[in-house]
DRENTOR-684794 format. One record per residue: residue number from 0; residue in three letters; x, y, z of N, C-alpha, C in turn. Coordinates in nm, 4 decimals, decimal comma. Last residue first. Example, Ala and Ser with C-alpha at 12.3 -4.5 7.8 and 13.67 -1.06 7.14 Angstrom:
BEGIN
SITE   k   r      nxx      nyy      nzz     caxx     cayy     cazz      cxx      cyy      czz
SITE   1 SER   1,2850  -0,2250   0,7080   1,3670  -0,1060   0,7140   1,2900   0,0030   0,7870
SITE   0 ALA   1,3190  -0,5690   0,7800   1,2300  -0,4500   0,7800   1,3200  -0,3300   0,7800
REM end
This chain:
BEGIN
SITE   k   r      nxx      nyy      nzz     caxx     cayy     cazz      cxx      cyy      czz
SITE 187 LEU  -1,4843   1,2546  -0,9919  -1,4081   1,1657  -1,0795  -1,3001   1,2429  -1,1518
SITE 186 LEU  -1,5927   1,4779  -0,8752  -1,5232   1,3813  -0,7900  -1,4352   1,2903  -0,8732
SITE 185 GLY  -1,7173   1,6009  -1,0905  -1,6099   1,6713  -1,0198  -1,5284   1,5768  -0,9341
SITE 184 ASP  -1,9119   1,4095  -1,1503  -1,8083   1,4376  -1,2498  -1,6901   1,5096  -1,1851
SITE 183 LEU  -2,0609   1,4368  -0,9151  -1,9986   1,3090  -0,9457  -1,8869   1,3287  -1,0486
SITE 182 GLY  -2,1552   1,6977  -0,9397  -2,0660   1,6622  -0,8295  -1,9923   1,5324  -0,8554
SITE 181 ARG  -2,3169   1,6691  -1,1785  -2,2076   1,7658  -1,1682  -2,1080   1,7271  -1,0581
SITE 180 ARG  -2,5374   1,5061  -1,2281  -2,4050   1,4405  -1,2193  -2,2904   1,5399  -1,1960
SITE 179 ASP  -2,8543   1,4762  -1,1100  -2,7547   1,5777  -1,1447  -2,6149   1,5211  -1,1213
SITE 178 GLY  -3,0423   1,3074  -1,0086  -2,9940   1,2773  -1,1434  -2,8901   1,3760  -1,1920
SITE 177 SER  -3,1345   1,3290  -0,7484  -3,1703   1,4320  -0,8454  -3,1330   1,3996  -0,9899
SITE 176 GLY  -3,0674   1,1058  -0,5914  -3,1907   1,1796  -0,5639  -3,2325   1,2744  -0,6743
SITE 175 VAL  -2,8237   1,0254  -0,6971  -2,9358   0,9309  -0,6986  -3,0673   1,0058  -0,6808
SITE 174 VAL  -2,6778   1,2591  -0,6391  -2,6944   1,2149  -0,7779  -2,8135   1,1207  -0,7892
SITE 173 ALA  -2,6854   1,2640  -0,3583  -2,7437   1,3749  -0,4340  -2,7698   1,3347  -0,5789
SITE 172 GLU  -2,5479   1,0293  -0,2959  -2,6882   1,0443  -0,2540  -2,7565   1,1544  -0,3338
SITE 171 GLY  -2,2951   1,0968  -0,4058  -2,3718   0,9836  -0,4579  -2,5186   0,9918  -0,4217
SITE 170 ILE  -2,2223   1,3065  -0,2370  -2,2429   1,3338  -0,3791  -2,3252   1,2217  -0,4420
SITE 169 LEU  -2,2051   1,1636   0,0038  -2,2981   1,2764  -0,0081  -2,3264   1,3094  -0,1539
SITE 168 GLY  -2,0026   0,9774  -0,0588  -2,1368   0,9325  -0,0204  -2,2399   1,0419  -0,0356
SITE 167 GLY  -1,7843   1,1493  -0,1090  -1,8362   1,0606  -0,2139  -1,9765   1,0126  -0,1844
SITE 166 ALA  -1,7600   1,2647   0,1468  -1,7854   1,3494   0,0288  -1,8442   1,2655  -0,0849
SITE 165 PHE  -1,7048   1,0335   0,3045  -1,8269   1,1116   0,3261  -1,8593   1,1976   0,2047
SITE 164 TRP  -1,4601   0,9605   0,1910  -1,5720   0,8651   0,1922  -1,7036   0,9408   0,2084
SITE 163 TRP  -1,3108   1,1899   0,2455  -1,3432   1,1577   0,1062  -1,4574   1,0568   0,0981
SITE 162 MET  -1,2895   1,1602   0,5227  -1,3559   1,2789   0,4694  -1,3973   1,2546   0,3241
SITE 161 VAL  -1,1357   0,9303   0,5309  -1,2755   0,9217   0,5750  -1,3538   1,0440   0,5262
SITE 160 GLU  -0,8857   1,0348   0,4240  -0,9567   0,9219   0,3654  -1,1047   0,9185   0,4033
SITE 159 LEU  -0,7173   1,2215   0,5242  -0,8373   1,2718   0,4557  -0,9266   1,1601   0,4040
SITE 158 ARG  -0,4988   1,0918   0,6172  -0,5842   1,1559   0,7173  -0,7114   1,2147   0,6561
SITE 157 MET  -0,3675   1,0061   0,3828  -0,4423   0,9093   0,4650  -0,5364   0,9765   0,5649
SITE 156 GLY  -0,3917   1,1890   0,0818  -0,3432   1,1834   0,2198  -0,4312   1,0927   0,3052
SITE 155 TYR  -0,4755   1,2355  -0,1708  -0,4465   1,0970  -0,1358  -0,3917   1,0818   0,0057
SITE 154 LYS  -0,5059   1,5117  -0,1891  -0,6243   1,4261  -0,1999  -0,5991   1,2808  -0,1644
SITE 153 ASN  -0,3240   1,7179  -0,1844  -0,3349   1,6331  -0,0657  -0,4460   1,5294  -0,0728
SITE 152 LEU  -0,3413   1,8611  -0,4209  -0,2091   1,8150  -0,3766  -0,2173   1,7126  -0,2636
SITE 151 LEU  -0,6148   1,9217  -0,4276  -0,5550   1,8392  -0,5329  -0,4201   1,7815  -0,4907
SITE 150 LEU  -0,6312   2,0850  -0,1993  -0,7065   1,9603  -0,2059  -0,6485   1,8669  -0,3127
SITE 149 TRP  -0,4750   2,3028  -0,2743  -0,4354   2,2222  -0,1592  -0,5035   2,0856  -0,1651
SITE 148 GLU  -0,6333   2,3980  -0,4861  -0,4979   2,3491  -0,5139  -0,4495   2,2599  -0,3991
SITE 147 GLY  -0,8583   2,4754  -0,3407  -0,8703   2,3735  -0,4449  -0,7355   2,3127  -0,4795
SITE 146 ASP  -0,7456   2,6752  -0,1824  -0,8012   2,5552  -0,1190  -0,8152   2,4419  -0,2192
SITE 145 GLY  -0,6742   2,8619  -0,3808  -0,5720   2,8037  -0,2934  -0,6198   2,6764  -0,2263
SITE 144 ALA  -0,9252   2,9261  -0,4862  -0,8243   2,8645  -0,5727  -0,7160   2,7967  -0,4886
SITE 143 SER  -1,1838   2,8287  -0,2538  -1,0942   2,9269  -0,3133  -0,9927   2,8534  -0,4006
SITE 142 LEU  -1,4675   2,6276  -0,3413  -1,3473   2,6505  -0,2615  -1,2656   2,7591  -0,3300
SITE 141 ALA  -1,8155   2,7042  -0,3843  -1,6808   2,6832  -0,4370  -1,5722   2,7080  -0,3324
SITE 140 ASN  -2,0886   2,5591  -0,3419  -2,0127   2,6496  -0,2559  -1,8644   2,6306  -0,2883
SITE 139 VAL  -2,1954   2,4073  -0,5530  -2,2836   2,4826  -0,4646  -2,2073   2,5906  -0,3892
SITE 138 GLY  -2,0584   2,2302  -0,7116  -2,0770   2,3654  -0,7624  -2,1640   2,4527  -0,6751
SITE 137 SER  -1,9879   1,9915  -0,6151  -2,1205   1,9986  -0,6786  -2,1499   2,1373  -0,7333
SITE 136 LEU  -1,7529   2,0455  -0,4880  -1,7467   1,9663  -0,6105  -1,8789   1,9673  -0,6862
SITE 135 SER  -1,8595   2,1884  -0,2661  -1,7695   2,2529  -0,3608  -1,7670   2,1777  -0,4936
SITE 134 ALA  -2,0066   1,9941  -0,1374  -2,0750   2,1150  -0,1854  -1,9894   2,1868  -0,2889
SITE 133 ALA  -1,7979   1,8181  -0,0730  -1,9047   1,7748  -0,1640  -1,9794   1,8953  -0,2213
SITE 132 VAL  -1,6568   1,9758   0,1122  -1,5927   1,9365  -0,0134  -1,6987   1,8949  -0,1156
SITE 131 ARG  -1,8513   1,9930   0,3150  -1,7977   2,1155   0,2545  -1,7339   2,0841   0,1189
SITE 130 LYS  -1,8887   1,7258   0,3801  -2,0028   1,8039   0,3305  -1,9543   1,9298   0,2590
SITE 129 GLY  -1,6320   1,6681   0,4784  -1,6784   1,6038   0,3555  -1,7984   1,6756   0,2956
SITE 128 GLY  -1,6437   1,8163   0,7146  -1,5442   1,8509   0,6129  -1,5829   1,7930   0,4775
SITE 127 TYR  -1,8452   1,6677   0,8403  -1,8712   1,8076   0,8048  -1,7693   1,8592   0,7039
SITE 126 TYR  -1,7057   1,4177   0,8596  -1,8354   1,4283   0,7931  -1,8613   1,5725   0,7482
SITE 125 GLU  -1,4813   1,4864   1,0123  -1,4625   1,4344   0,8761  -1,5918   1,4436   0,7958
SITE 124 GLN  -1,6072   1,5563   1,2490  -1,5251   1,6558   1,1795  -1,5059   1,6139   1,0344
SITE 123 LEU  -1,7161   1,3059   1,3022  -1,8064   1,4193   1,2783  -1,7309   1,5329   1,2097
SITE 122 THR  -1,4926   1,1521   1,3481  -1,5713   1,1238   1,2276  -1,6741   1,2339   1,1999
SITE 121 LEU  -1,4033   1,2498   1,5963  -1,3297   1,2832   1,4753  -1,4127   1,2573   1,3500
SITE 120 HIS  -1,6677   1,3783   1,7972  -1,5902   1,2640   1,7518  -1,5213   1,3045   1,6212
SITE 119 LEU  -1,7428   1,6342   1,8673  -1,7734   1,5243   1,9585  -1,6933   1,3992   1,9253
SITE 118 PHE  -1,4670   1,8496   1,7771  -1,5961   1,7865   1,7491  -1,6177   1,6733   1,8484
SITE 117 HIS  -1,3217   2,0960   1,9948  -1,3119   1,9778   1,9094  -1,4527   1,9269   1,8833
SITE 116 TYR  -1,1435   2,3915   2,1014  -1,2655   2,3174   2,0708  -1,2318   2,1935   1,9891
SITE 115 ASN  -1,0172   2,6218   2,3418  -0,9930   2,5225   2,2374  -1,1184   2,4374   2,2236
SITE 114 CYS  -1,0500   2,9776   2,4114  -1,0747   2,8351   2,4346  -1,0279   2,7503   2,3163
SITE 113 SER  -1,0498   3,2430   2,3663  -0,9374   3,1904   2,4455  -0,9457   3,0386   2,4640
SITE 112 LEU  -1,2849   3,3015   2,2419  -1,1640   3,3052   2,1603  -1,0436   3,2481   2,2346
SITE 111 PRO  -1,4809   3,2986   2,4422  -1,4692   3,1845   2,3514  -1,3423   3,1837   2,2665
SITE 110 ASP  -1,5235   3,3840   2,7319  -1,4204   3,4308   2,6399  -1,3906   3,3202   2,5394
SITE 109 ASN  -1,7071   3,2536   2,8824  -1,7337   3,3951   2,8546  -1,6299   3,4570   2,7611
SITE 108 VAL  -1,5958   3,0067   2,9259  -1,7096   3,0136   2,8339  -1,7425   3,1580   2,7965
SITE 107 ASP  -1,2529   2,9739   2,9398  -1,3667   3,0430   2,9987  -1,4778   3,0573   2,8951
SITE 106 GLY  -1,0834   2,6534   2,8944  -1,1014   2,7979   2,8916  -1,2323   2,8450   2,9514
SITE 105 ASP  -1,1526   2,3580   2,6947  -1,0924   2,4295   2,8072  -1,1294   2,5767   2,7986
SITE 104 ALA  -1,3151   2,2471   2,5002  -1,2241   2,1601   2,5756  -1,1659   2,2280   2,6988
SITE 103 GLN  -1,6348   2,2533   2,3815  -1,5313   2,3396   2,4372  -1,4443   2,2546   2,5290
SITE 102 VAL  -1,7381   2,0819   2,0938  -1,7194   2,0778   2,2385  -1,6088   2,1747   2,2785
SITE 101 LEU  -1,9887   2,0703   1,8551  -1,8564   2,1212   1,8861  -1,8450   2,1353   2,0377
SITE 100 MET  -2,2503   1,9916   1,8498  -2,1516   1,9060   1,7826  -2,0080   1,9458   1,8148
SITE  99 GLY  -2,4494   2,1621   1,9606  -2,3991   2,0485   2,0368  -2,2983   1,9578   1,9682
SITE  98 PHE  -2,6033   2,3940   1,9284  -2,6190   2,2824   1,8348  -2,5626   2,1538   1,8928
SITE  97 GLU  -2,5139   2,5664   2,1312  -2,6501   2,5128   2,1368  -2,6691   2,3928   2,0440
SITE  96 ARG  -2,2553   2,6315   2,0387  -2,2727   2,5619   2,1668  -2,4101   2,4954   2,1744
SITE  95 LEU  -2,3185   2,7677   1,8015  -2,2356   2,6465   1,7970  -2,2523   2,5641   1,9247
SITE  94 GLU  -2,4690   2,9823   1,9080  -2,5293   2,8879   1,8139  -2,4510   2,7578   1,8081
SITE  93 SER  -2,2729   3,1082   2,0674  -2,3959   3,0577   2,1290  -2,4617   2,9539   2,0387
SITE  92 TRP  -2,0887   3,1857   1,8779  -2,0482   3,0873   1,9793  -2,1691   3,0283   2,0495
SITE  91 VAL  -2,2537   3,3650   1,7291  -2,1826   3,2544   1,6654  -2,1504   3,1467   1,7684
SITE  90 SER  -2,3407   3,5571   1,9158  -2,4385   3,4650   1,8579  -2,3706   3,3454   1,7916
SITE  89 VAL  -2,0977   3,6899   1,9791  -2,1754   3,6219   2,0834  -2,2705   3,5199   2,0228
SITE  88 CYS  -2,0143   3,7997   1,7302  -1,9326   3,7020   1,8034  -2,0146   3,6223   1,9037
SITE  87 ASP  -2,1934   3,8408   1,4448  -2,1918   3,8765   1,5856  -2,1225   3,7656   1,6655
SITE  86 GLY  -2,0405   3,6684   1,2065  -2,1047   3,7974   1,2276  -2,0876   3,8395   1,3712
SITE  85 TYR  -1,8852   3,4746   1,0129  -1,8596   3,5227   1,1484  -1,9159   3,6619   1,1627
SITE  84 LEU  -1,8983   3,3917   0,7547  -1,9945   3,3323   0,8483  -1,9796   3,3851   0,9910
SITE  83 GLY  -1,7164   3,4379   0,5528  -1,8308   3,5281   0,5652  -1,9375   3,4779   0,6612
SITE  82 ALA  -1,4886   3,2931   0,5538  -1,6011   3,2355   0,4789  -1,7258   3,3243   0,4840
SITE  81 ALA  -1,3305   3,4398   0,7236  -1,2886   3,4293   0,5833  -1,4013   3,3753   0,4956
SITE  80 GLY  -1,4706   3,3877   0,9622  -1,4644   3,5229   0,9072  -1,4283   3,5220   0,7596
SITE  79 LEU  -1,4169   3,1192   1,0024  -1,5548   3,1600   0,9766  -1,5602   3,3005   0,9173
SITE  78 TRP  -1,1385   3,1348   1,0438  -1,1927   3,0531   0,9344  -1,3342   3,0970   0,8991
SITE  77 SER  -1,1295   3,3027   1,2716  -1,0632   3,3417   1,1475  -1,1202   3,2654   1,0283
SITE  76 ALA  -1,2655   3,1462   1,4594  -1,3184   3,2786   1,4241  -1,2579   3,3271   1,2923
SITE  75 ILE  -1,0876   2,9264   1,4672  -1,2265   2,9084   1,4231  -1,2866   3,0414   1,3798
SITE  74 ASP  -0,8564   3,0503   1,5738  -0,8557   2,9903   1,4398  -0,9969   2,9754   1,3851
SITE  73 VAL  -0,9576   3,1284   1,8253  -0,9053   3,2297   1,7335  -0,9033   3,1746   1,5909
SITE  72 GLY  -1,0178   2,8855   1,9430  -1,1258   2,9788   1,9138  -1,0831   3,0858   1,8155
SITE  71 SER  -0,8336   2,6105   1,8018  -0,8449   2,7268   1,8896  -0,9629   2,8138   1,8467
SITE  70 MET  -0,8995   2,2657   1,7965  -0,8935   2,3912   1,7227  -0,9134   2,5081   1,8176
SITE  69 MET  -0,7961   1,9429   1,7695  -0,8191   2,0480   1,8687  -0,7955   2,1820   1,7997
SITE  68 VAL  -0,7251   1,8278   1,5291  -0,8514   1,7869   1,5904  -0,8925   1,8916   1,6933
SITE  67 VAL  -0,5648   1,9227   1,2233  -0,5836   1,9325   1,3683  -0,7209   1,8816   1,4098
SITE  66 GLY  -0,4966   1,9762   0,9604  -0,4494   1,8528   1,0219  -0,4631   1,8532   1,1728
SITE  65 ALA  -0,5950   2,1801   0,8128  -0,4840   2,2128   0,9032  -0,4256   2,0882   0,9697
SITE  64 GLN  -0,8002   2,0414   0,6849  -0,6947   2,1021   0,6041  -0,5721   2,1329   0,6908
SITE  63 MET  -0,9612   1,9788   0,9011  -0,9012   1,8709   0,8216  -0,7837   1,9247   0,7413
SITE  62 GLY  -1,0316   2,2395   0,9780  -0,9585   2,1531   1,0708  -0,8909   2,0379   0,9986
SITE  61 ARG  -1,1724   2,3199   0,7498  -1,0490   2,3904   0,7865  -0,9658   2,3080   0,8854
SITE  60 TRP  -1,3907   2,1345   0,7584  -1,3003   2,1413   0,6439  -1,1671   2,2045   0,6830
SITE  59 GLY  -1,5083   2,1999   1,0087  -1,4635   2,0645   0,9793  -1,3614   2,0634   0,8670
SITE  58 ILE  -1,5694   2,4713   0,9666  -1,4773   2,4325   1,0750  -1,4220   2,2929   1,0492
SITE  57 GLU  -1,7531   2,4464   0,7548  -1,6303   2,5256   0,7372  -1,5267   2,4870   0,8426
SITE  56 CYS  -1,9508   2,2899   0,8760  -1,8835   2,2428   0,7544  -1,7518   2,3169   0,7339
SITE  55 LEU  -2,0299   2,4595   1,0843  -1,9674   2,3306   1,1162  -1,8939   2,2729   0,9959
SITE  54 MET  -2,1436   2,6697   0,9336  -2,0271   2,6945   1,0189  -1,9550   2,5642   1,0513
SITE  53 ALA  -2,3563   2,5343   0,8149  -2,2533   2,5946   0,7299  -2,1266   2,6229   0,8107
SITE  52 ALA  -2,4995   2,4681   1,0467  -2,4458   2,3617   0,9626  -2,3350   2,4159   0,8721
SITE  51 VAL  -2,5742   2,7234   1,1292  -2,4847   2,6444   1,2147  -2,4215   2,5322   1,1325
SITE  50 ARG  -2,7436   2,7900   0,9160  -2,6244   2,8719   0,9432  -2,5246   2,7943   1,0277
SITE  49 GLY  -2,9490   2,5915   0,9367  -2,8609   2,6004   0,8204  -2,7343   2,6801   0,8435
SITE  48 SER  -3,1476   2,5507   1,1153  -3,0118   2,5237   1,1619  -2,9085   2,5373   1,0502
SITE  47 LEU  -3,3739   2,6055   0,9700  -3,3460   2,6868   1,0879  -3,2036   2,6669   1,1388
SITE  46 GLY  -3,3566   2,3983   0,7787  -3,3483   2,5390   0,7386  -3,3121   2,6295   0,8551
SITE  45 MET  -3,3955   2,1744   0,9350  -3,2675   2,1893   0,8642  -3,2486   2,3343   0,8184
SITE  44 ALA  -3,6579   2,2241   1,0133  -3,5519   2,2168   1,1145  -3,4157   2,2365   1,0498
SITE  43 ALA  -3,7846   2,2056   0,7650  -3,7883   2,3323   0,8390  -3,6787   2,3361   0,9450
SITE  42 ASP  -3,7350   1,9369   0,7056  -3,6835   2,0418   0,6173  -3,6805   2,1772   0,6878
SITE  41 ASP  -3,8773   1,8101   0,9101  -3,7317   1,7957   0,9048  -3,6702   1,9050   0,8180
SITE  40 SER  -4,1318   2,0351   1,0408  -4,0837   1,9299   0,9514  -3,9310   1,9209   0,9589
SITE  39 LEU  -4,3015   2,0929   1,3320  -4,1828   2,1325   1,2568  -4,1336   2,0158   1,1714
SITE  38 VAL  -4,4944   2,0234   1,5059  -4,5391   2,0858   1,3815  -4,4227   2,1270   1,2915
SITE  37 ARG  -4,3584   1,9124   1,7166  -4,4741   1,8388   1,6643  -4,5203   1,8947   1,5309
SITE  36 LEU  -4,1689   2,0908   1,8026  -4,1256   1,9844   1,7108  -4,2420   1,9057   1,6523
SITE  35 ASP  -4,1777   2,4215   1,8353  -4,2641   2,3064   1,8599  -4,2326   2,1979   1,7572
SITE  34 ARG  -3,8837   2,5895   1,9518  -3,9753   2,5529   1,8428  -4,0544   2,4283   1,8802
SITE  33 GLY  -3,6883   2,6718   2,1305  -3,8281   2,6893   2,1669  -3,9276   2,6564   2,0574
SITE  32 LEU  -3,4323   2,6089   2,0866  -3,4709   2,7445   2,0487  -3,6182   2,7725   2,0779
SITE  31 ARG  -3,4357   2,3438   2,1468  -3,3696   2,4328   2,2427  -3,3992   2,5791   2,2121
SITE  30 ARG  -3,5587   2,2564   1,9106  -3,6306   2,2425   2,0378  -3,5698   2,3358   2,1427
SITE  29 CYS  -3,3500   2,3060   1,7321  -3,4745   2,3817   1,7191  -3,5581   2,3737   1,8470
SITE  28 TYR  -3,1709   2,1116   1,8278  -3,1329   2,2533   1,8283  -3,2583   2,3408   1,8215
SITE  27 GLN  -3,3132   1,8821   1,7650  -3,2875   1,9139   1,9056  -3,2476   2,0609   1,9222
SITE  26 ARG  -3,3034   1,9005   1,4842  -3,4327   1,9055   1,5535  -3,4140   1,9400   1,7014
SITE  25 SER  -3,0288   1,8765   1,4467  -3,0985   1,9967   1,3998  -3,2320   2,0112   1,4702
SITE  24 MET  -2,9826   1,6201   1,5422  -2,9241   1,7328   1,6154  -2,9900   1,8646   1,5732
SITE  23 LEU  -3,1199   1,4803   1,3390  -3,1620   1,4690   1,4788  -3,1098   1,5863   1,5606
SITE  22 LYS  -2,9606   1,5490   1,1182  -3,1023   1,5857   1,1205  -3,1571   1,5826   1,2635
SITE  21 HIS  -2,7189   1,4299   1,1940  -2,7262   1,5752   1,1757  -2,8712   1,6237   1,1824
SITE  20 VAL  -2,8036   1,1636   1,1922  -2,7548   1,2226   1,3175  -2,7614   1,3745   1,3086
SITE  19 GLU  -2,8605   1,1401   0,9194  -2,9685   1,1263   1,0173  -2,9280   1,1830   1,1535
SITE  18 ASP  -2,6036   1,1689   0,8148  -2,7091   1,2635   0,7754  -2,8234   1,2604   0,8762
SITE  17 TYR  -2,4906   0,9407   0,9262  -2,4469   1,0712   0,9759  -2,5430   1,1816   0,9326
SITE  16 LEU  -2,6317   0,7519   0,7702  -2,6404   0,7482   0,9162  -2,6001   0,8838   0,9745
SITE  15 SER  -2,5455   0,8177   0,5154  -2,6856   0,8436   0,5493  -2,7079   0,8352   0,7005
SITE  14 THR  -2,2728   0,7391   0,5409  -2,3095   0,8779   0,5124  -2,4538   0,9063   0,5512
SITE  13 LEU  -2,2954   0,4653   0,5842  -2,2312   0,5491   0,6854  -2,2707   0,6948   0,6658
SITE  12 SER  -2,6284   0,3735   0,4851  -2,4848   0,3773   0,4629  -2,4257   0,4614   0,5751
SITE  11 LEU  -2,9102   0,1860   0,5755  -2,8285   0,3036   0,5993  -2,6823   0,2815   0,5621
SITE  10 ASP  -3,0576  -0,0434   0,5584  -3,0900   0,0637   0,4650  -2,9943   0,1826   0,4744
SITE   9 ALA  -2,9837  -0,2041   0,7648  -2,9513  -0,2514   0,6293  -2,9733  -0,1416   0,5260
SITE   8 ASP  -3,0916  -0,0857   0,9851  -2,9481  -0,0688   0,9639  -2,9048  -0,1185   0,8266
SITE   7 SER  -3,3854   0,0906   0,9250  -3,3235  -0,0403   0,9318  -3,1754  -0,0204   0,9065
SITE   6 TYR  -3,6547   0,2882   1,0358  -3,5139   0,2750   0,9980  -3,4689   0,1320   1,0153
SITE   5 GLY  -3,9124   0,3063   1,1295  -3,8907   0,3202   0,9864  -3,7468   0,3064   0,9418
SITE   4 PRO  -3,8549   0,4618   1,4451  -3,9430   0,3857   1,3555  -3,9096   0,4118   1,2096
SITE   3 ALA  -3,5207   0,4520   1,5772  -3,6385   0,5278   1,5366  -3,7235   0,4440   1,4412
SITE   2 SER  -3,2868   0,3234   1,6213  -3,4042   0,2718   1,6918  -3,5319   0,3467   1,6553
SITE   1 LEU  -3,0916   0,4616   1,4874  -3,1338   0,3320   1,4331  -3,2572   0,2758   1,5016
SITE   0 VAL  -3,0648   0,6857   1,6547  -3,1117   0,7015   1,5178  -3,1658   0,5693   1,4656
REM end
């Protein structure tokens, strides 16, 4: 990401670096789907990968909430089902595998529910969890009452610290870009 033209490490925060990694992975996902990257804008790539991003945000958030790095296929399917993101079983696991942020740790690829999964790196789980929290605090995708209560009770937990950094960075970027303070007020 940092070697791409137009980027300087002085210009990137941790959050914007991970945003760029997500954007890069979105473009690679679109390439694997057979899209011509020469004519595909970043916004179009992000749109085409939006469902996978929503799934990763839910998985990241639920994994952070459960305090786990290794997540079972059954748990992931349950979390995505509760969020209304688990449609066709085959396409869900295929999309997650093609995007490349979630790694199958064991089991049979033909039976995804019997497998365990983890993000490529813990900070990616924290980033996607932070995206989910930021969306909630910005009023885009509300957490359930139980999740909101859990977040309030656990907001100072050390294992959530990096997730909060990402949530704050994402909300800050949105406020600077749009002037909309809703998420910032929710964070404060």
